[in-house]
C-alpha positions as CSV (number, residue, x, y, z in Angstrom):
1,M,20.7,-43.5,-45.3
2,I,18.6,-46.1,-43.3
3,K,20.7,-44.9,-40.3
4,W,19.1,-41.3,-40.8
5,I,15.7,-42.4,-41.1
6,V,16.0,-44.4,-37.9
7,A,17.4,-41.7,-35.8
8,I,14.8,-39.2,-37.2
9,L,12.0,-41.8,-36.0
10,I,13.8,-42.1,-32.7
11,L,14.0,-38.3,-32.3
12,L,10.3,-38.0,-33.4
13,I,9.0,-40.6,-30.9
14,F,11.2,-39.0,-28.0
15,Y,9.5,-35.5,-29.0
16,K,6.1,-36.9,-28.9
17,K,6.4,-39.0,-25.7
18,V,8.7,-36.7,-23.6
19,I,9.0,-33.2,-24.7
20,A,5.5,-32.3,-26.0
21,P,3.9,-33.4,-22.6
22,F,6.4,-31.6,-20.5
23,A,5.7,-28.4,-22.4
24,R,2.1,-28.8,-22.1
25,R,2.5,-29.4,-18.4
26,M,5.0,-26.2,-18.1
27,M,2.3,-24.1,-19.8
28,E,-0.5,-25.2,-17.8
29,I,-1.6,-22.8,-14.7
30,P,-3.0,-24.6,-11.8
31,K,-6.6,-23.9,-10.8
32,E,-5.7,-22.7,-7.3
33,E,-3.4,-19.9,-9.0
34,W,-5.8,-18.5,-11.6
35,T,-9.1,-18.5,-9.7
36,G,-7.9,-16.7,-6.6
37,D,-6.1,-13.8,-8.4
38,I,-8.7,-13.0,-10.8
39,K,-10.8,-10.6,-8.3
40,P,-7.9,-8.2,-7.1
41,L,-6.9,-7.8,-10.9
42,L,-10.6,-6.9,-11.7
43,F,-10.7,-4.6,-8.6
44,E,-7.5,-2.8,-9.8
45,E,-8.8,-2.4,-13.6
46,E,-12.1,-0.9,-12.2
47,E,-10.1,1.5,-9.9
48,G,-8.0,2.6,-12.9
49,I,-11.1,3.1,-15.1
50,R,-12.7,5.3,-12.2
51,E,-9.3,7.3,-11.9
52,Q,-9.5,7.9,-15.6
53,E,-13.0,9.3,-15.3
54,D,-12.1,11.6,-12.5
55,N,-9.1,12.9,-14.6
56,A,-11.2,13.4,-17.4
57,E,-14.0,15.1,-15.2
58,L,-11.4,17.4,-13.7
59,Q,-10.1,18.5,-17.3
60,R,-13.6,19.0,-18.2
61,R,-14.0,21.4,-15.4
62,I,-10.6,23.2,-15.9
63,K,-11.5,23.6,-19.6
64,K,-14.8,25.2,-18.6
65,R,-13.2,27.5,-16.0
66,M,-10.9,28.7,-18.5
67,S,-13.4,29.0,-21.4
68,L,-10.8,26.9,-23.6
69,S,-11.6,27.3,-27.2
70,E,-9.6,25.0,-29.7
71,A,-8.5,28.0,-31.7
72,D,-6.6,29.5,-28.8
73,M,-3.1,27.6,-28.5
74,K,-1.8,29.8,-25.6
75,K,-4.9,28.9,-23.2
76,K,-4.5,25.4,-24.4
77,L,-0.8,25.2,-23.5
78,R,-1.4,26.8,-20.3
79,Y,-4.2,24.2,-19.5
80,E,-2.0,21.6,-20.3
81,A,0.7,23.1,-18.0
82,Y,-1.7,23.6,-15.3
83,A,-3.0,20.0,-15.5
84,K,0.2,18.5,-15.5
85,T,1.4,20.5,-12.3
86,L,-2.1,19.6,-10.7
87,R,-1.4,16.0,-11.3
88,E,2.1,16.1,-9.8
89,K,1.0,17.9,-6.7
90,M,-2.0,15.4,-6.4
91,E,0.4,12.6,-6.6
92,E,2.7,14.1,-3.6
93,N,-0.1,15.3,-1.2
94,P,-3.6,14.3,-2.6
95,K,-5.4,15.3,0.5
96,E,-4.0,19.0,0.8
97,T,-4.5,19.5,-3.2
98,G,-8.0,18.4,-2.9
99,D,-8.7,20.9,-0.1
100,I,-7.3,23.6,-2.3
101,I,-9.2,22.6,-5.3
102,K,-12.6,22.7,-3.2
103,N,-11.7,26.0,-1.6
104,L,-11.0,27.5,-5.1
105,L,-14.2,26.3,-6.5
106,N,-16.2,27.6,-3.4
107,K,-14.6,30.8,-3.7
108,N,-15.2,31.1,-7.6
109,G,-19.2,30.0,-7.1
110,G,-18.6,26.6,-8.6
């Protein structure tokens, strides 16, 4: 019984003196790392927010053009298909798609 108590005390001391400080050091992030990387992360987040706002604005304009009501499911499904296709085209060639949208809005008086 005394052997087990001594073994447990030795393991506890080993844990407190060796393992716990090593684990704390492994979890720390050096100051050089976390101060330099914050600005690009914030910029990417702001860019993502702007992109979401632009998408929401585009969806709002498309809904307005189509005079979409919530009751009309066919129009809603058609809008979703148009929006999905438009997003895919924007990813493939954003400049050309933007020019097409501008031309359409100018022709329709928008």
